Steps between C-alpha positions, in 0.01 A plus 500: 500500500239233565574175686295222655540438872377169644485338843401145403854359454709683761443773762360822347772728642776262387346476151475880474866550599616218272305641205584868537839499673685170453371348173819573298726351767287186536497450123878551493553226762260263323670554165851434632399171665328600830824558695788743540748594771382752757800732474486465118145643499596777743806603299357480146150642558464869593360528857539122513517483881163673557338297217624174659360611838162574341490166314583309820247699705223408252606133490590519131856372541680283752870484587734213588873488585745349253794539742600711800532816295236483227131437449282444196139595435219298341139560399243391759170317438323836541713652221444200271121514554507870415716458187319195362139594583486882498363504143291183530130525414414239762342625824648329810265670750329170592837340577728559798826674407708219653335240274589689180783300346773635270860402418704509821858628511740295709664688786814294442612508137801308376824692457454475121151652520610781725808600301315470169225731632764744630666523154164560331401757764824690425434487123139619531586788735773611257264516202537154343130417470531179294569271794173319577452162332161600356636812327806314364291214358247740350777699326652185346153379396446835328830461313370173354168663415679788331693253284195300396291814459720622215486151349120510472405867482634793303429859600402444865756521778482243780486775766186636330332159461283515815362844410466386136299192605264716707464744207436217250241336726317834526507535119365144459222578747409817304508306171269233649251773596513648149455156340197440723353838402558431130339156530197650670470756219540222245218299660267802484592574137457133405157486662386816318658386175341154519161652570530745209648239269212261571235768460661661196576172330129416514409847374761479228362167387151649491619812319690292244177310430307829473762650264478189279122527492517872420756441231283229349195729507695784340622269222145377440363854493778615266418209267135594515586861406705383206204289380257785539735745320483279187130558475465846656424663159179294472371540851499830685424323831832319481692826550325555831577145600864551411515818709343320797733205468803731477396676822468161668848406376644824639338439837635145507849627413480752787400220739785282369752789544376563857532131589849485348609807700358344818684178425824691447456678833442167674811356336701805614371457855601133502845594359540762770428245775737250339770769487447578870527128581824466299653808663405371845643154431824658370533706820457183707766326290745791550435509875546121524824529304630765745398284794681196353812716455499606866426145618801385297723752681369380838573142396855596399553672837362194681722262298808714568420505872437124518818409313705740716350349818578151374867587445523699824355217711804288407741743673269633771557210741878520459502874574275446803725225638809716455322785679362293788768234554831615352441869582585605144283774352468460121354798319505681166580869532513704175592191292773408751458162667604552862591226749504651849686261733400561863769365729316341793798310633517207259639618166547257213817508291504703178474192274180388674351847456615506136331167434171631647529823298580326168216252551256785555639695205407205278143527626494878460647505147167610348488837671723790405811500723794722407735396780520312829614635835568338836463732799641367827340622826692389806542591866877437463741678269737202495224256403374730224847565356593130505186408307570781252854361443359153436261639238784688329705179483226298325433797273865485388477121452202552274695721261765224473247215468246633251512343152610720211473415131738613223336732247559250217289240679248745645230414245500136613393598851168648601466730799277245672758219462771723646274614781414143602862387480616790714223454755603137552858606572430809711172435684676594825683803360357850545540773236310801639595792723560454873417783741557508876250714693681626808203673665400205718827428678346656814281186527811311610450639850182294538702181439715558806320252727613424857757217460352305790166481324600505134377146439154567649219628277313818595171319564678250730668784687155646565373173647814467716460855633134432587594182686769687695242762602257230618771322705605818684 
């Protein structure tokens, strides 16, 4: 195992312990919302007590009281510097550690923040890893991309798209190299061909002229022989002349044949170069065609991603607001749309939740959702059961309210018309499954605040206690 140890952001010993001993626990706290209850950590994490002691000793967590009996823990500035800058490429050696600024965690969270973090801490420790906002949003974004991926591209799965893009870009790079090599070859062949063509064309022109002259001479000599043969019986000398002329004709024919063979060879050479040029140009065309095919796939992938992002951006803000403000976790888990209601002390009624859910379902109608589930997390069994009963009531109302059409008239109604009509009448009626998670009832103990101080916030209690100490 190889890890980088640095002393430019926090103390070297603290960094070493945080990196090698406490990294998983610090990431766990950061992912759940930077807080959890002290006894919750001790009870749910093996050897939790000794781990807490080590984290406090190295100034990685702090503790504050929520009431007389219970405390909560939070990530310190030292922990946040470590988590946010441990992998940074920037060197902070020329800067004092105190001047290094990162996001600060408040020592005094609101009750909503604290309870919400406690629920998420419980879920993460018990193996439910899809709790952080970033992971949830990324999963829903990927659902949109998956949908638009199949719209644009056939034969490539969305999960394989990143690797496929890398593979295609490598292939395009290799094709570009081959095209460059082929073009360089083509330039060399063209230069040689042009040089030969120019030289040979001149020679061919000269040889054509020579062949014409030879042919003309042969014709003249053959005519002369024919003339002499008419009178060869009267003059003996004419026979010698005829023999001489015939020899000259034969020599001229040999020269003509040699020139013609040379010309044919030159023509063959030129044809060979032209063939090489054609073959080279065809290879470049084939390579360019392959490149265009791969570029087209990359464009399809890019278009699918852009269109998915465009659709996702419409719902992203709503999901974030529900997560941050209403403490409702919206996520898609195996084609099930889950609404995790975290009871932080101010539950809405079931109709209000149903309205939020149905509104979001309208936005999420493009991704594949087989069913919808509401999971209620509460610190009180009574509160959880009462909310469940409310949901069951509006679920029953929905079955009585929904529009039905006789089979005889069914053809006159489209699914979309029915859907819109029903939505208008039941926008505050829920039709999914309702589940109560009973694992977090133990958190009710943390709500048992001293009655004399129940109206005072934790941060104000801290200030009051400090003032009392000063006045003593």
